[in-house]
Residue frames as qw, qx, qy, qz and C-alpha x, y, z in Angstrom:
[[0.003, 0.884, 0.467, 0.000, 0.01, -0.01, 0.00],
 [0.404, 0.264, -0.002, 0.876, 1.35, 3.39, -1.04],
 [0.224, -0.819, -0.453, 0.272, 0.53, 6.28, 1.30],
 [0.355, 0.349, 0.120, 0.859, 0.93, 9.84, 0.03],
 [0.201, -0.727, -0.462, 0.466, 0.30, 12.78, 2.36],
 [0.279, 0.512, 0.291, 0.759, -0.57, 16.07, 0.67],
 [0.121, 0.054, -0.327, 0.936, -1.08, 19.51, 2.10],
 [0.400, 0.169, 0.244, -0.867, -4.80, 19.95, 1.55],
 [0.627, 0.360, 0.656, -0.218, -8.04, 18.32, 0.34],
 [0.505, 0.785, -0.083, -0.350, -7.65, 20.29, -2.88],
 [0.108, 0.633, -0.743, -0.192, -4.26, 18.75, -3.55],
 [0.465, -0.016, 0.878, -0.117, -5.62, 15.26, -2.78],
 [0.636, 0.575, 0.432, -0.280, -8.38, 15.73, -5.36],
 [0.389, 0.806, -0.328, -0.301, -6.05, 17.17, -7.98],
 [0.114, -0.460, 0.873, 0.110, -3.59, 14.29, -7.61],
 [0.547, 0.194, 0.794, -0.179, -6.42, 11.76, -7.84],
 [0.592, 0.715, 0.175, -0.327, -7.78, 13.40, -10.97],
 [0.201, 0.737, -0.588, -0.266, -4.34, 13.38, -12.58],
 [0.316, -0.216, 0.924, 0.005, -4.00, 9.65, -11.87],
 [0.592, 0.445, 0.633, -0.226, -7.41, 8.92, -13.36],
 [0.455, 0.812, -0.095, -0.353, -6.72, 11.14, -16.37],
 [0.019, -0.596, 0.768, 0.234, -3.40, 9.43, -17.03],
 [0.459, 0.062, 0.885, -0.055, -5.17, 6.07, -17.06],
 [0.566, 0.648, 0.420, -0.289, -7.88, 7.27, -19.45],
 [0.311, 0.808, -0.363, -0.344, -5.32, 8.72, -21.83],
 [0.096, -0.434, 0.884, 0.142, -3.30, 5.48, -21.80],
 [0.077, 0.209, 0.972, 0.080, -6.37, 3.25, -21.99],
 [0.284, -0.072, -0.150, -0.944, -9.31, 5.14, -23.53],
 [0.663, -0.255, -0.538, -0.453, -11.68, 2.21, -22.93],
 [0.160, 0.158, -0.782, 0.582, -10.92, 2.05, -19.21],
 [0.533, -0.556, -0.579, -0.266, -13.54, 0.90, -16.74],
 [0.066, 0.379, -0.436, 0.813, -13.86, 3.07, -13.66],
 [0.448, -0.547, -0.700, 0.103, -15.47, 2.29, -10.32],
 [0.090, 0.420, -0.071, 0.900, -16.68, 5.62, -8.96],
 [0.222, -0.455, -0.715, 0.483, -18.06, 6.80, -5.61],
 [0.059, -0.761, -0.281, -0.582, -20.30, 9.72, -4.76],
 [0.574, -0.683, -0.303, 0.335, -20.49, 11.93, -1.69],
 [0.061, -0.985, 0.087, 0.138, -18.41, 14.94, -0.77],
 [0.633, -0.474, 0.455, 0.409, -14.96, 13.32, -1.07],
 [0.583, 0.127, 0.575, 0.560, -14.80, 12.88, -4.87],
 [0.286, 0.887, 0.337, -0.130, -16.47, 16.16, -5.89],
 [0.088, -0.851, 0.337, 0.394, -13.17, 17.92, -6.34],
 [0.458, -0.164, 0.782, 0.390, -11.87, 14.99, -8.39],
 [0.437, 0.575, 0.673, 0.156, -14.82, 15.14, -10.75],
 [0.115, 0.950, 0.090, -0.277, -14.58, 18.93, -11.05],
 [0.214, -0.662, 0.557, 0.454, -10.97, 18.60, -12.19],
 [0.457, 0.112, 0.822, 0.319, -11.80, 15.80, -14.63],
 [0.351, 0.808, 0.472, -0.035, -14.50, 18.00, -16.14],
 [0.013, -0.906, 0.206, 0.369, -12.00, 20.85, -16.43],
 [0.358, -0.385, 0.735, 0.428, -9.48, 18.54, -18.11],
 [0.475, 0.448, 0.740, 0.161, -12.17, 17.38, -20.53],
 [0.257, 0.916, 0.296, -0.087, -13.12, 20.94, -21.48],
 [0.072, -0.922, 0.284, 0.252, -9.67, 22.54, -21.43],
 [0.179, -0.568, 0.761, 0.259, -7.40, 19.75, -22.56],
 [0.658, 0.276, -0.493, -0.498, -9.66, 17.39, -24.49],
 [0.169, -0.179, 0.941, -0.234, -9.63, 14.49, -22.04],
 [0.612, 0.010, -0.433, -0.662, -12.14, 12.12, -23.60],
 [0.456, -0.101, 0.785, -0.406, -14.39, 9.62, -21.86],
 [0.649, 0.295, -0.248, -0.656, -16.05, 8.56, -25.10],
 [0.698, 0.176, -0.681, -0.136, -14.82, 4.99, -24.91],
 [0.037, 0.244, -0.787, 0.565, -14.71, 4.63, -21.13],
 [0.570, -0.467, -0.615, -0.281, -17.20, 2.95, -18.80],
 [0.123, -0.399, 0.502, -0.758, -18.21, 4.02, -15.32],
 [0.583, -0.350, -0.730, -0.065, -19.67, 1.89, -12.54],
 [0.369, -0.653, 0.202, -0.630, -21.21, 3.52, -9.48],
 [0.214, 0.249, -0.877, 0.350, -20.11, 1.76, -6.32],
 [0.018, -0.303, -0.855, 0.421, -23.44, 1.79, -4.52],
 [0.295, -0.312, -0.315, -0.846, -27.08, 2.89, -4.46],
 [0.371, -0.059, 0.608, -0.700, -29.88, 3.02, -1.94],
 [0.017, 0.286, 0.947, 0.142, -32.61, 0.40, -2.03],
 [0.056, 0.712, 0.684, -0.145, -35.99, 1.83, -3.02],
 [0.036, -0.729, -0.001, 0.684, -34.70, 5.21, -4.20],
 [0.671, 0.666, 0.318, 0.074, -35.47, 6.25, -7.77],
 [0.676, 0.144, 0.150, 0.707, -32.75, 7.56, -10.09],
 [0.116, 0.667, 0.168, 0.716, -34.13, 11.12, -9.97],
 [0.576, -0.760, -0.291, 0.077, -34.34, 11.37, -6.18],
 [0.052, 0.924, -0.290, 0.245, -32.02, 14.09, -4.75],
 [0.565, -0.611, 0.548, -0.084, -30.34, 11.46, -2.59],
 [0.956, 0.245, 0.156, 0.033, -29.80, 8.95, -5.38],
 [0.516, -0.525, 0.453, 0.503, -26.13, 8.26, -6.01],
 [0.550, 0.370, 0.590, 0.461, -26.84, 7.69, -9.69],
 [0.146, 0.937, 0.279, 0.149, -28.24, 11.22, -9.97],
 [0.364, -0.863, 0.213, 0.277, -25.26, 12.70, -8.14],
 [0.620, -0.208, 0.561, 0.508, -22.75, 10.86, -10.34],
 [0.451, 0.581, 0.532, 0.420, -24.52, 11.97, -13.51],
 [0.010, -0.985, -0.167, -0.046, -24.77, 15.61, -12.37],
 [0.405, -0.819, 0.301, 0.273, -21.18, 15.91, -11.19],
 [0.362, -0.416, 0.699, 0.456, -19.44, 13.96, -13.97],
 [0.504, 0.264, 0.784, 0.247, -21.31, 11.96, -16.57],
 [0.337, 0.829, 0.445, 0.024, -23.41, 14.77, -18.07],
 [0.074, -0.940, 0.159, 0.293, -20.47, 17.17, -18.08],
 [0.228, -0.486, 0.730, 0.423, -18.12, 15.02, -20.15],
 [0.585, 0.329, -0.470, -0.573, -18.50, 12.87, -23.27],
 [0.187, -0.105, 0.963, -0.164, -19.10, 9.60, -21.41],
 [0.428, -0.169, -0.636, -0.619, -21.94, 7.80, -23.25],
 [0.574, -0.326, 0.305, -0.686, -24.91, 7.42, -20.86],
 [0.943, 0.000, -0.218, -0.253, -25.33, 3.79, -21.77],
 [0.733, 0.199, -0.517, 0.394, -21.85, 3.11, -20.34],
 [0.109, -0.415, 0.475, -0.768, -22.59, 4.84, -17.05],
 [0.616, -0.263, -0.731, -0.129, -23.82, 1.99, -14.84],
 [0.269, -0.404, 0.500, -0.717, -25.36, 2.03, -11.38],
 [0.019, -0.133, -0.971, 0.197, -26.83, -0.67, -9.13],
 [0.389, -0.380, -0.479, -0.689, -30.61, -0.99, -9.47],
 [0.026, -0.047, 0.726, -0.685, -31.97, -0.34, -6.00],
 [0.588, 0.147, 0.212, -0.767, -35.57, -0.61, -7.19],
 [0.399, 0.172, -0.832, -0.344, -35.33, -4.01, -8.84],
 [0.820, -0.264, -0.112, -0.495, -38.07, -6.49, -8.00],
 [0.964, -0.156, -0.110, 0.183, -35.42, -9.16, -7.42],
 [0.139, -0.937, 0.320, -0.010, -32.54, -7.44, -5.63],
 [0.677, -0.394, 0.580, 0.227, -30.21, -10.48, -5.38],
 [0.720, 0.435, 0.450, 0.302, -30.61, -11.03, -9.13],
 [0.233, 0.962, 0.001, 0.144, -29.89, -7.32, -9.76],
 [0.423, -0.779, 0.446, 0.123, -26.70, -7.63, -7.69],
 [0.748, -0.052, 0.593, 0.293, -25.58, -10.66, -9.71],
 [0.565, 0.726, 0.312, 0.239, -26.32, -8.81, -12.95],
 [0.030, -0.981, 0.189, 0.006, -24.21, -5.86, -11.81],
 [0.582, -0.503, 0.587, 0.252, -21.26, -8.15, -11.16],
 [0.712, 0.320, 0.558, 0.281, -21.82, -9.55, -14.65],
 [0.338, 0.928, 0.117, 0.104, -21.81, -6.09, -16.18],
 [0.272, -0.854, 0.423, 0.136, -18.47, -5.33, -14.54],
 [0.675, -0.185, 0.662, 0.269, -17.06, -8.62, -15.82],
 [0.631, 0.608, 0.444, 0.187, -18.38, -7.95, -19.32],
 [0.152, 0.983, -0.102, 0.027, -16.52, -4.62, -19.31],
 [0.695, 0.443, -0.428, 0.371, -13.29, -6.50, -18.66],
 [0.638, -0.438, -0.415, 0.478, -13.21, -5.79, -14.93],
 [0.113, -0.988, -0.093, 0.038, -12.43, -2.49, -13.26],
 [0.642, 0.463, -0.198, 0.577, -9.20, -0.77, -14.20],
 [0.167, 0.245, -0.408, 0.864, -9.47, 1.77, -11.39],
 [0.403, -0.693, -0.594, -0.060, -11.65, 2.06, -8.31],
 [0.059, 0.458, -0.256, 0.849, -11.82, 5.43, -6.57],
 [0.542, -0.487, -0.677, 0.103, -12.83, 5.16, -2.94],
 [0.238, -0.707, 0.203, -0.634, -13.80, 7.38, -0.11],
 [0.425, 0.016, -0.807, 0.409, -13.43, 6.30, 3.53],
 [0.519, -0.696, -0.347, -0.355, -16.06, 6.25, 6.24],
 [0.200, -0.711, 0.464, -0.489, -15.18, 7.36, 9.74],
 [0.828, -0.296, 0.415, -0.233, -15.75, 3.74, 10.80],
 [0.308, -0.416, 0.787, 0.336, -13.45, 2.45, 8.07],
 [0.688, 0.416, 0.589, -0.084, -16.07, 1.44, 5.53],
 [0.043, -0.313, 0.554, 0.770, -15.47, 1.60, 1.78],
 [0.326, -0.265, -0.660, -0.623, -18.40, 1.89, -0.61],
 [0.633, -0.452, 0.077, -0.624, -21.22, 0.67, 1.68],
 [0.765, -0.001, -0.621, 0.170, -19.21, -2.23, 3.09],
 [0.457, -0.768, 0.147, -0.424, -19.87, -1.60, 6.78],
 [0.113, -0.512, 0.802, -0.287, -17.73, -3.03, 9.60],
 [0.621, -0.056, 0.754, -0.208, -18.00, -6.87, 9.78],
 [0.738, 0.546, -0.129, -0.376, -18.47, -7.06, 5.99],
 [0.921, -0.031, 0.328, 0.210, -16.96, -10.18, 4.50],
 [0.166, -0.668, 0.474, 0.549, -13.60, -9.57, 2.90],
 [0.261, 0.007, 0.861, 0.435, -14.69, -12.01, 0.19],
 [0.373, 0.612, 0.558, -0.418, -17.98, -10.21, -0.54],
 [0.224, 0.219, 0.580, 0.752, -19.31, -9.31, -3.94],
 [0.254, -0.203, -0.138, -0.936, -22.12, -6.93, -4.94],
 [0.322, -0.386, -0.859, 0.098, -24.97, -7.41, -2.51],
 [0.341, -0.777, -0.248, -0.467, -27.51, -5.76, -0.18],
 [0.436, 0.027, -0.578, 0.689, -26.19, -4.21, 3.01],
 [0.352, -0.835, -0.423, -0.003, -27.92, -2.79, 6.08],
 [0.308, 0.641, -0.175, 0.680, -26.48, 0.66, 6.78],
 [0.459, -0.298, -0.554, 0.627, -25.13, 1.67, 10.17],
 [0.104, -0.900, -0.395, 0.151, -26.79, 4.60, 11.91],
 [0.366, -0.624, 0.202, 0.661, -23.51, 6.54, 11.66],
 [0.301, 0.059, 0.653, 0.692, -23.50, 6.09, 7.89],
 [0.047, 0.711, 0.660, 0.240, -27.13, 7.12, 7.55],
 [0.240, -0.860, -0.218, 0.394, -26.54, 10.22, 9.65],
 [0.359, -0.413, 0.378, 0.747, -23.60, 11.23, 7.46],
 [0.127, 0.189, 0.702, 0.675, -25.89, 11.09, 4.39],
 [0.071, 0.631, 0.685, -0.357, -28.95, 12.77, 5.91],
 [0.032, 0.532, -0.049, -0.845, -28.49, 16.15, 4.20],
 [0.099, 0.089, -0.713, -0.688, -29.35, 14.73, 0.77],
 [0.198, -0.410, -0.877, -0.154, -32.71, 13.46, 2.08],
 [0.245, -0.466, -0.027, -0.850, -33.87, 16.56, 3.94],
 [0.552, -0.294, 0.420, -0.657, -36.63, 15.59, 6.32],
 [0.913, 0.089, -0.288, -0.273, -36.98, 12.10, 4.83],
 [0.746, -0.491, 0.448, 0.041, -35.32, 9.18, 6.59],
 [0.221, 0.589, -0.725, -0.280, -32.23, 7.80, 4.88],
 [0.901, 0.043, -0.323, -0.285, -32.94, 4.25, 3.65],
 [0.678, -0.554, 0.473, -0.101, -31.67, 1.48, 5.87],
 [0.821, 0.013, 0.521, 0.234, -30.52, -0.67, 2.98],
 [0.283, 0.785, -0.351, -0.424, -28.30, -0.22, -0.04],
 [0.945, 0.263, 0.085, 0.176, -26.73, -2.21, -2.82],
 [0.147, -0.873, 0.427, 0.185, -22.95, -2.02, -2.76],
 [0.728, 0.453, -0.510, 0.077, -20.10, -3.56, -4.68],
 [0.877, -0.471, -0.075, 0.061, -18.28, -5.96, -2.37],
 [0.376, -0.787, 0.438, 0.216, -14.80, -5.91, -0.92],
 [0.677, -0.054, 0.640, 0.359, -13.71, -8.72, -3.26],
 [0.497, 0.765, 0.359, 0.197, -15.12, -6.75, -6.19],
 [0.052, -0.982, 0.177, 0.045, -12.98, -3.78, -5.13],
 [0.533, -0.573, 0.571, 0.247, -9.87, -5.91, -4.62],
 [0.736, 0.288, 0.550, 0.269, -10.31, -7.40, -8.12],
 [0.328, 0.943, 0.028, -0.054, -9.76, -3.94, -9.67],
 [0.782, 0.357, -0.129, 0.495, -6.37, -3.41, -11.28],
 [0.306, 0.226, -0.334, 0.863, -5.78, -0.34, -9.16],
 [0.352, -0.759, -0.544, 0.064, -7.40, 1.13, -6.04],
 [0.236, 0.361, -0.123, 0.894, -7.20, 4.79, -5.20],
 [0.392, -0.684, -0.599, 0.139, -8.52, 5.87, -1.77],
 [0.125, 0.528, -0.063, 0.838, -8.98, 9.49, -0.76],
 [0.494, -0.672, -0.524, 0.169, -9.46, 10.83, 2.76],
 [0.259, 0.390, -0.187, 0.864, -9.17, 14.24, 4.30],
 [0.438, -0.641, -0.022, -0.630, -10.05, 16.02, 7.50],
 [0.103, -0.421, 0.764, -0.478, -9.41, 15.17, 11.17],
 [0.784, -0.062, 0.307, -0.536, -12.55, 13.04, 11.42],
 [0.908, 0.327, -0.236, -0.117, -10.90, 10.47, 9.13],
 [0.084, 0.709, -0.671, 0.201, -7.59, 10.20, 11.03],
 [0.592, -0.274, 0.704, -0.280, -8.53, 7.18, 13.14],
 [0.876, 0.357, 0.267, -0.183, -9.94, 5.31, 10.16],
 [0.539, 0.749, -0.384, 0.028, -6.88, 6.10, 8.04],
 [0.140, -0.599, 0.756, -0.225, -4.53, 4.78, 10.74],
 [0.734, -0.048, 0.618, -0.276, -6.60, 1.62, 11.16],
 [0.819, 0.551, 0.046, -0.155, -6.72, 1.03, 7.42],
 [0.486, 0.743, -0.443, 0.125, -3.01, 1.54, 6.81],
 [0.152, 0.520, -0.738, 0.402, -1.28, 0.41, 10.01],
 [0.668, -0.234, 0.475, -0.523, -3.85, -1.66, 11.86],
 [0.406, -0.070, 0.907, 0.084, -4.53, -5.36, 11.47],
 [0.309, -0.031, -0.675, -0.669, -6.36, -6.76, 8.48],
 [0.115, 0.257, 0.839, -0.465, -9.86, -7.02, 9.89],
 [0.030, -0.551, -0.707, -0.442, -13.48, -6.94, 8.82],
 [0.247, -0.767, -0.438, 0.399, -14.04, -4.39, 11.59],
 [0.001, -0.717, 0.208, 0.665, -12.11, -1.92, 9.40],
 [0.804, 0.460, 0.378, -0.005, -13.22, -2.93, 5.89],
 [0.385, 0.895, -0.224, -0.026, -10.76, -0.56, 4.23],
 [0.428, -0.626, 0.646, 0.088, -7.88, -2.53, 5.76],
 [0.858, 0.250, 0.445, 0.061, -8.55, -5.09, 3.03],
 [0.481, 0.864, -0.150, 0.016, -6.61, -2.75, 0.74],
 [0.381, -0.684, 0.617, 0.073, -3.49, -4.04, 2.48],
 [0.747, 0.045, 0.654, 0.108, -3.98, -7.10, 0.27],
 [0.620, 0.759, 0.190, -0.054, -4.09, -5.19, -2.98],
 [0.759, -0.018, 0.202, 0.618, -0.92, -5.11, -5.13],
 [0.274, 0.274, 0.196, 0.901, -1.57, -1.55, -6.38],
 [0.260, -0.824, -0.503, 0.001, -3.44, 0.46, -3.78],
 [0.320, 0.285, -0.133, 0.893, -2.67, 4.15, -3.36],
 [0.305, -0.750, -0.538, 0.233, -3.91, 6.15, -0.36],
 [0.242, 0.452, 0.037, 0.858, -4.05, 9.93, -0.77],
 [0.404, -0.730, -0.515, 0.196, -4.65, 11.87, 2.45],
 [0.102, 0.837, -0.091, 0.530, -4.25, 15.43, 3.64],
 [0.206, 0.400, -0.631, 0.632, -2.27, 16.53, 6.71],
 [0.539, -0.306, 0.323, -0.715, -5.30, 16.39, 8.99],
 [0.946, -0.009, -0.098, -0.307, -6.22, 12.83, 8.05],
 [0.738, 0.354, -0.506, 0.272, -2.59, 11.71, 8.46],
 [0.220, -0.705, 0.426, -0.522, -2.21, 12.71, 12.12],
 [0.842, -0.346, 0.322, -0.259, -2.68, 9.15, 13.43],
 [0.887, 0.389, -0.231, 0.086, -0.05, 7.54, 11.21],
 [0.705, -0.636, 0.219, 0.225, 2.87, 6.24, 13.25],
 [0.688, -0.066, 0.436, 0.577, 5.08, 5.79, 10.18],
 [0.314, 0.915, 0.197, -0.162, 4.31, 9.14, 8.60],
 [0.123, -0.801, 0.458, 0.365, 8.00, 10.03, 8.21],
 [0.487, -0.114, 0.808, 0.311, 8.61, 6.78, 6.35],
 [0.493, 0.651, 0.576, 0.043, 5.73, 7.39, 3.92],
 [0.154, 0.955, -0.074, -0.243, 7.14, 10.85, 3.17],
 [0.305, -0.594, 0.654, 0.356, 10.59, 9.38, 2.61],
 [0.556, 0.207, 0.774, 0.221, 9.22, 6.77, 0.21],
 [0.402, 0.841, 0.359, -0.053, 7.37, 9.44, -1.78],
 [0.019, -0.916, 0.282, 0.284, 10.45, 11.67, -1.95],
 [0.360, -0.460, 0.754, 0.301, 12.69, 8.81, -3.11],
 [0.762, 0.432, 0.466, -0.126, 10.47, 7.61, -5.95],
 [0.423, -0.103, 0.555, 0.709, 12.26, 7.20, -9.26],
 [0.225, 0.302, -0.180, -0.909, 11.07, 9.49, -12.03],
 [0.318, -0.031, -0.789, -0.524, 9.28, 6.71, -13.91],
 [0.255, -0.407, -0.858, 0.180, 7.07, 6.00, -10.89],
 [0.017, -0.278, -0.324, 0.904, 6.06, 9.58, -10.14],
 [0.060, 0.603, 0.732, 0.311, 2.49, 10.74, -10.69],
 [0.160, -0.736, -0.328, 0.570, 2.72, 14.25, -9.26]]
């Protein structure tokens, strides 16, 4: 696991966008696993800028949303599909038919989960998964105690997770269930890129990077991935015991490995 500490959330988002853009330029038909929420907004804003200012094309790419609430329609203000389309898909040249999201309103939810795994496989697997990090260490909607071998499935959301997403639902209750890609689905991606910033993420970041591999911190599963990069700001890095080592590793990178 590579850990890179940057000065600010803005720098974290810019670095993540550059990594994603480099992949898309090298592999125009790349398949991307994409989150929603506050964390990736700056990433998507920069990708949109690169599309408009520098011609970064998504015309052959595919996008897969990482999760969606059960029972929420695609036009609901809290729907992750709507957020992803508003912040990225509709602002670039990504064909709508290649922007996939889990179907949280399917009559047969287990079958819908299996189909989603099939869609990812049909696209050749995920080249890059971009991840946020919950304060309890969850990735996508894989809450603590999630199986490290899990695939796309229905999950019951923790109260902490629901509270963190309340703003998008106003006075409505946040649904208790969601469809999420599984931890094994994430680990099957060719590269994982996790972003975290702010002091509220410091404990989760330390547990993910330096704690034991445990289902109680689902993000710690990234310790198993051969190409996982963690981008954090100064505030989120305060709990890292080996911070000086991570900085030394980043500074000593050979030119051919640098992505800054």
